[in-house]
C-alpha positions as CSV (number, residue, x, y, z in Angstrom):
1,T,-6.2,-6.1,-25.7
2,L,-4.8,-5.8,-22.2
3,S,-7.1,-5.8,-19.3
4,H,-7.0,-5.4,-15.6
5,P,-9.6,-7.6,-13.9
6,C,-11.6,-5.8,-11.3
7,P,-10.7,-7.2,-7.9
8,R,-13.3,-8.8,-5.7
9,V,-14.4,-6.0,-3.6
10,P,-16.6,-6.5,-0.5
11,A,-19.8,-4.4,-0.4
12,G,-19.0,-0.9,0.5
13,G,-15.4,-1.3,-0.6
14,G,-13.3,0.9,-2.8
15,R,-13.4,1.2,-6.6
16,V,-11.2,0.5,-9.5
17,E,-10.6,3.5,-11.9
18,V,-9.5,2.7,-15.4
19,P,-10.2,4.7,-18.6
20,R,-12.8,3.2,-21.0
21,S,-10.1,3.2,-23.7
22,V,-6.5,4.1,-24.2
23,T,-5.1,5.3,-27.6
24,A,-1.7,4.0,-28.6
25,V,0.5,4.9,-31.5
26,L,2.3,1.9,-33.1
27,G,6.0,2.1,-32.3
28,Q,5.6,4.4,-29.3
29,D,5.2,3.7,-25.5
30,V,1.8,3.9,-23.9
31,V,0.8,4.0,-20.2
32,L,-2.1,1.8,-19.2
33,P,-3.5,3.4,-16.1
34,C,-5.2,1.6,-13.3
35,R,-6.0,3.1,-9.9
36,Y,-7.8,1.6,-6.9
37,R,-9.5,4.1,-4.6
38,A,-9.4,2.1,-1.3
39,Q,-11.7,2.6,1.6
40,E,-10.3,2.8,5.2
41,Q,-8.5,-0.4,6.3
42,E,-8.2,-1.6,2.7
43,Q,-4.8,-2.4,1.1
44,V,-4.0,-3.6,-2.4
45,V,-1.8,-6.7,-2.1
46,Q,-1.4,-7.6,-5.8
47,V,-2.2,-6.4,-9.3
48,T,-2.4,-8.8,-12.2
49,W,-2.5,-7.7,-15.9
50,L,-4.0,-10.0,-18.5
51,K,-4.0,-10.1,-22.3
52,R,-7.3,-11.1,-23.6
53,G,-7.6,-13.0,-26.9
54,P,-10.2,-15.0,-28.6
55,G,-11.4,-17.6,-26.1
56,A,-8.5,-17.1,-23.6
57,A,-6.6,-14.8,-21.4
58,A,-2.8,-14.9,-20.8
59,E,-1.0,-13.4,-17.8
60,V,1.2,-10.5,-18.8
61,A,2.4,-9.1,-15.4
62,V,2.0,-9.5,-11.7
63,L,2.8,-6.7,-9.3
64,N,3.3,-7.7,-5.7
65,P,5.0,-5.6,-3.0
66,Q,6.4,-8.6,-1.2
67,H,7.4,-10.8,-4.1
68,G,8.3,-8.0,-6.6
69,E,7.2,-7.6,-10.2
70,H,7.0,-10.6,-12.5
71,V,6.6,-10.2,-16.3
72,Q,5.9,-13.2,-18.4
73,E,8.5,-14.1,-21.0
74,P,6.9,-12.8,-24.2
75,F,6.6,-9.4,-22.5
76,V,9.9,-9.0,-20.7
77,G,11.5,-5.7,-21.6
78,R,8.2,-4.4,-23.0
79,V,6.1,-4.2,-19.9
80,L,7.3,-2.1,-16.9
81,R,5.5,-0.9,-13.8
82,H,4.6,2.8,-14.2
83,G,2.9,3.5,-10.9
84,H,4.8,4.6,-7.9
85,G,4.4,3.8,-4.2
86,D,1.8,1.4,-3.1
87,L,-0.2,-0.7,-5.5
88,G,-3.2,1.6,-5.4
89,D,-1.5,2.8,-8.6
90,G,-1.1,-0.3,-10.7
91,A,-0.4,1.4,-14.0
92,I,2.0,-0.3,-16.4
93,L,4.1,1.1,-19.3
94,L,3.8,-0.9,-22.6
95,R,6.9,-0.2,-24.7
96,N,6.8,0.0,-28.5
C-alpha cells in the first residue's frame, strides 16, 4: 500500500485530491495520482510518498522542486515522477 499523507493545510486552504482506490495489474505500470488544489498564495514545496505496512511506514519518494526527486534504494528504477510542472500534480508512476 502506497499512500500520500495529506499535507497540513491551514483553515480555508486548498485540498488534496486522490482516488479512493487505484487498480493495478501485476507486471504492468500504474499511475498513482495525487493533485493539490491550492488556494491563492499557496504553493506546494514538497511531496512525500510513503509505503505503509503493518505497524510502520517507509519513505518511497520525495519530490522537491529545489532539491530534485529522491527515490529510496528499494524503489530506484521502479518509481518515477509522473506529474508535470509544479508539484500541484504529485503523481508517481510505479513500474511493474
